[in-house]
N, C-alpha and C positions, 0 to 999 in steps of 0.2 A: 541549393539548400543543403545537400549532403556535405559540401565543403564547409559551410557555416557551422553545421552540427559538429563536424570533426574538430574545427577550430575551437569551438566552445568547450568541448570535452578535453582537448589538449590543454587549454588555459587553466581549467579547473584542476587537472591532475598534476600540472606544474606546481600549483599553489597548495593543493591538498596534502602532499606528503609533509610539508612543513608543519601541518597540524599534528603529525605523529612524532616530531622531533623534540628533544629537550634542549632548548637554547642554551642552557647552562652547562651542557655536557660536551658539546663539540662545536668550537668556534672556528676551527680551521676552515679555510676556503670560503669565508663569508665576509671578506674585506669589502667595505663600501656599504654594507647593510646596516641600517639603523637599529642596532641591538637594543637601544634604550626604548624603542617603540615596540618591542616584541616580548610578550609575556604569556604565560599560561592562564587560562581561565577554564576550570573544569566544570563550571556550572552554567548551563544554558539559561538559567534564570538571571544571570548577570549580563547576558548578551541581548542586543536589541533585535526585535523582529524585523524581517525583511519588508513586511507590508504595513506596519503601523507602530505607534509609540507604546509598545508593550514588550514583555520578555519573549525571546524566541521560543521558549518552551511551549508557547501557545500554538505554534505553527507545526503542522504535521505534513502529510503528503499534498503535493500540488499547492493549492491555496486553502486547503481545509484546515479547520481549527480542531484542537483537542483542549481539555482542561489545562489551564495555565500552570496548575500545580503538578502536572505530569513530569516525572524525571525524563530528561532527554538523553538517550543513550548515545554514545559516540565519544570521540576525542575532539576537544574544542580548544582553540587558542586564538590569539590575535597577533597580527604582524603588520607593521607599517600602516595602520589604519584599517586593515582588513580583519573581519571576523571570519574564522575558518573552522570547518568541521569535517571530520571524516567518520563515516559510520558504515558498518557492514556486518554480515553474518554468513556462515556456511554451516549447513546441516548435512551430515553424512548419514543416510537413512536406510534402514531395512524396513520395507513396507509389506505387510501381509493383509490383504482384504479378503474377508471370508465370503461365503456363499458361492453358488454356482457361477455367478458372474464376476467373482472376485479374481484377483491375481496377486502375484508377489514380484517385488522388484527392489534392487539396491540402486540408489541414485543420490544426487546431491542437489539440494536447494541452496541458492546463494545470491548475494547482492552486495554491491559496493557503491557507496554514495559519497559525493563530495559537495560541499556548499561553501560559497564565499560571498561576503557582502561588505559594503562600505558606503560611506557618504559620498555623494557625487552631485555637484551643483546644488540645487535646492532640495534634492531628495536623496533616496537611498537605492543603490544598485545591488541586485542579488543575482547570483548564478548558481545553478544546480545541475549536477550530472549524476546519473545512476545507471549502472551497467550490471549485467549478469552473465554468467557462463552456462546458464541452464539449457541453451540450445544444444550444448554438448554433454552436460552432466546429467540432464534429465532425458533429453532426446525428443524427437518430433512427436512420438506417441504419448508423451506425458507420463504421469505415474498413476497407478491404480488408486481409485478413490470412489467407493460405492456411492451411487446416486448423483454423482457430479456430471454435469453436461456443459457444453459450450465450446465453440471453435472447432478446428479440424486439424488432423495430423498431416494430411497430404493434399488438401484442396478438394477431396472427393468424399471422404468418409468422415462423418461427425464423430467427435469424441464423446463417448457415453461411458459412465463409470470410470472415467479417467480425468485427471486435471492437466491442462495444457502447461507447457513450460513458459516462462517469461521470455520476452525478446532480449537480445543482447544489449540493445539500447532501450532502456526503460524510461529515461527522462533526460532531455537536454533542453534546459529552459532558462529563461532570464526574467527578472522582475524589476520594476522601477516604481517606487512609491514617493509621493510628495505630500507633506503635511499641508492641511488646508484650514488650520485653526487648532485650538487646544484640544487634544485628544482625537482629532479627525485626520484622515488621510485618504487620498485616492491612489489607486495602483493599477498597473497593467502587468499581465503575465503572458508570456508567449513560449510555446514549447513545440519541439519537433524531435521526439515525442514529448508529450506533456499530459496534464490531467485537467479536465474541465471542472467547472463548479457544479458537480453532480455527485451526490452521495456523501456518506460520512468519510472520515479519514480511512484510507485503505488498510485492510486487515494486517498487512505486513509492517505498517507504520504506527499502528495504535497499540499502546501498552497492553491492552486486554487481549490482543490477538497475536502479537508478534512471536511469542514463545511456542505457539502451537504450530507444528509442521503441516497440519492439514489445512488446506484452503477451505473457507466456508462454502457450504452448498449454495448459499445465497449470493455468491460472488457476482454472478451475472444479473442479479436483481439490485445490487447495491453499489459496487465499486469497481466493476470490470473496466470502466473507462479510464483507469489510472494509467494505462499505456495507450495513448491516442496519438496518431500521427498527424498532428496539426491542431493546435489549440491557441486561441487568443481570448483572454479574460480581462474585463474591466470591472473594478470594484471600488466601493466606498466604505470606509470604516468610521464609525462614531463611537468612541469609548468601547463598549462591549458588544456592539452590534456590527455585523458585516453584511452588506448586500452586494452581490456580484452576478455577472452574466457572462456567458461564454459562447463563442462560435467555435465549432470543432468538426473533425472528421468522424462521422458516425460509424463507419466500418471498423470492426474489431481487427486486430492484427491477423495477417494471413499466416500460412504455414511456413513461410520463409522468415525464420526468426532472427536472422543476422543482418538484414538489410534495413534501410530507412525508407519507408514508403512515402509516396507523394501525397501531400495534404489536399483534401477536397473541400473542407470547411463547409459542409452541407447540413450541419446539425446545430442545435442550440440548447442552452440550459440556463437556469437561474437558481440561485441558492441564497437563503437567508440564514445566518448563524447568529447565535446569542450566547453569551457567557454571563449568566446571572451572578455567579461567584467564581473564584479561582478554581473551584473543584468541579464545576459543571460546564458542559458544552453541549448545546442543542442546535440542530439544523433541520431544515426542510428544503427540499430541492425538487425540481422538475425539469425534464429535458425531452426533446424530440430527437430520436436517433434515426437518421436516414440509412436504410439498408444495413443494419449492424452485422448481420450474419452473412458470411461469404457464400454459404450454401443455400441461402434463401434471399437472393438479391432483390426480389420484388416485395419484400416485407419490411415495413418500417415499424418503429416501436416508440411508444411514449413511456418514459420511466419516471416514477415518483418515489421519493424516499423521505424518511424521517428517522431521526436518531437522537438518543440522549446518552451522553457519556458522563460518568461520575468517577472522580479520582480522589483517593485519600492517601496522603503520605503517611507512612508508618515509621516507627522508631528506627527500624533497621531494614526498611524496604518500602514497598508501595503496593497499593491495591486499586485496581480500576475495573469498572464494569461498563459494558456497552449494550444497549437495547436498540435494535434497528429493525425497520420495516421497509421493504421495497416492493413495488408493483410494476410489472411490465404489461402494457396494453399493446398488442401487436395488431398492425393494420396491413392486410387482413389477418385474422387469427384470434387467439384466445387472450383472456386476461388472467394473470396468475400473480399470486402474492408469495412473499417469503419473509419469515420472521427469524430473528437471531437474538440470542441472549448469551453473552460471553463474559467471563470474568477471569482475572489473573491477579495473583498476589505473590510478592517476593518477601522473604525474610532471610537476610544474609545470603547463604549459599543455596537456598531452597525455593525456587520458583514452582508455583502450583497454578494450574490453569484448567478451565473447563468451558464447554460451549454446548448449547442446546439449540436446535433449529427445527422449524416446521415450514414446509414448502409445498407449493402447488407447482407441478412440473409436467409439461406436455411433450418433453423431448427424450424421455427415457426409452422410447421405442424407435428413436431416430428423429431426424429433422422432418419438418412438415407438420401440419396440424394433426396431432394425435390426441388420444384421450388424456385428460388431466388426472394425474395421480397425486394424492396428498401423502407426502413422505416426511420422515423425521429422522433426527440423529442426535445422539448424546455422546459427548467426548469428554474424557478427563485425563489429564497428564501431569507429569512431575519431572523436574530436572534437578540433578545434584551437580552444582558447580564445584568441581574439585580444584579449579584454579579460579580464584575470585579476587581480581584486582580492580582498581578504580576504573580503568578504561579497557579491561579485557576480562571476558568470562569464558571459561571452557568447562563444559559439563557433559554428562551423559543423562539421557532422559528416555521416557516412554510415554506413549499415549494410547489409550484403548477407547474404542467407540462401539456403540450399539446402534444399528440402523433400524428404523421402523418401515417395514415393507407392507404396503396395502394388499388386500386380497387379490386384486387383478394382476399383481406382479409376482406373487409368491411362488408360482410354478417356475418362473424364469430364474428367480433368485434362490430357490430351494429352501425357503423358510421365511418366517416373518420377523425374526430378530437376529440377523447375522452379526457376528462379532468380528471386529478387525483391530489390528494393532500396528504400531510403528515403534521401533527402537532406534535411537539416534545419538550421534555425537555432535554437539553444538559448540561452535566458536563464534563469539560476538565481540565486536568493538564498538 
């Protein structure tokens, strides 16, 4: 399985650099290539989706949908029948988290993604690869983030008030879809790793959240399964409705962030998505996760999510808002809820973003069934893109956040409203 994943990654990255070349600029060394079939297409709205008969701008992380009017960042082109895309970002961040449980750190968040799709036989083949250097640029202990919990740095100690790094291999997946009538299709998706049909589009892939360098507190209530080692999804699409189900490995990635873990396929999920208009995307999903936490192997979890995303194109930018709810029911254990409302708007060189969250969390004193604390957070940020080109943005930004600490935790945190901030340099293609 590891060799298959490496082969898929290699194939994508052979194709993906072509998406960053200008075919009219350098023709040498391309003898035998059908240059008549190669051209640029900078609009994802003109490219076909991998899963159905609609614009690729509808497709987000895994098999999740977003509003079809969403601008799809990245560099896009076509070559010899292939639709190609390269997308990525790197944030160089100084992070200062206030309070007695806060900390400071300089690190880099980053991701590089390649996609390739084409007609094959009666249907359409798609391939996706996504990698990250965060095991080295963030490190095993993650980065400071007040009130965040989930996963482990060393296989022994839970991460509390810290956000874990992403794995080096975030997605190595393939899809195949077949039309079954006007406006209808069936599809399969398989990934090692991949993302099951559970939750909204992942925060780093939805327009409303991608500019914010802070991971949402509700990540492990909503979209933490976006890196899952072993996923198989079967789905059906009819016009603006998608019904899909997945079997997948319930265990979250372990502390070894550079390997490809063996699939267990011991969990399941189902999701219904609906796009009433090009500007709206709604989903509800439910899944059973077998032993998701490495440090609590005897505990299973049922996860239910619902979300609504609204997108509005602007004259010189875009505006998107996401409202999401997630519930974790642990067996044995507690039932906790998390709410998220985030919004982002761009106008030329000026991205502005914000997020507010309310969460019930029983892991702030460590793993194991502890008291449930209701916490909250408000974040607001801004970026100035001093380099603003069609497929490349480079800017400086900052985000400030105020956490809400309940009475039972105020002695540990040293107050009820600690302030934290991040300053960063962002490069995105």
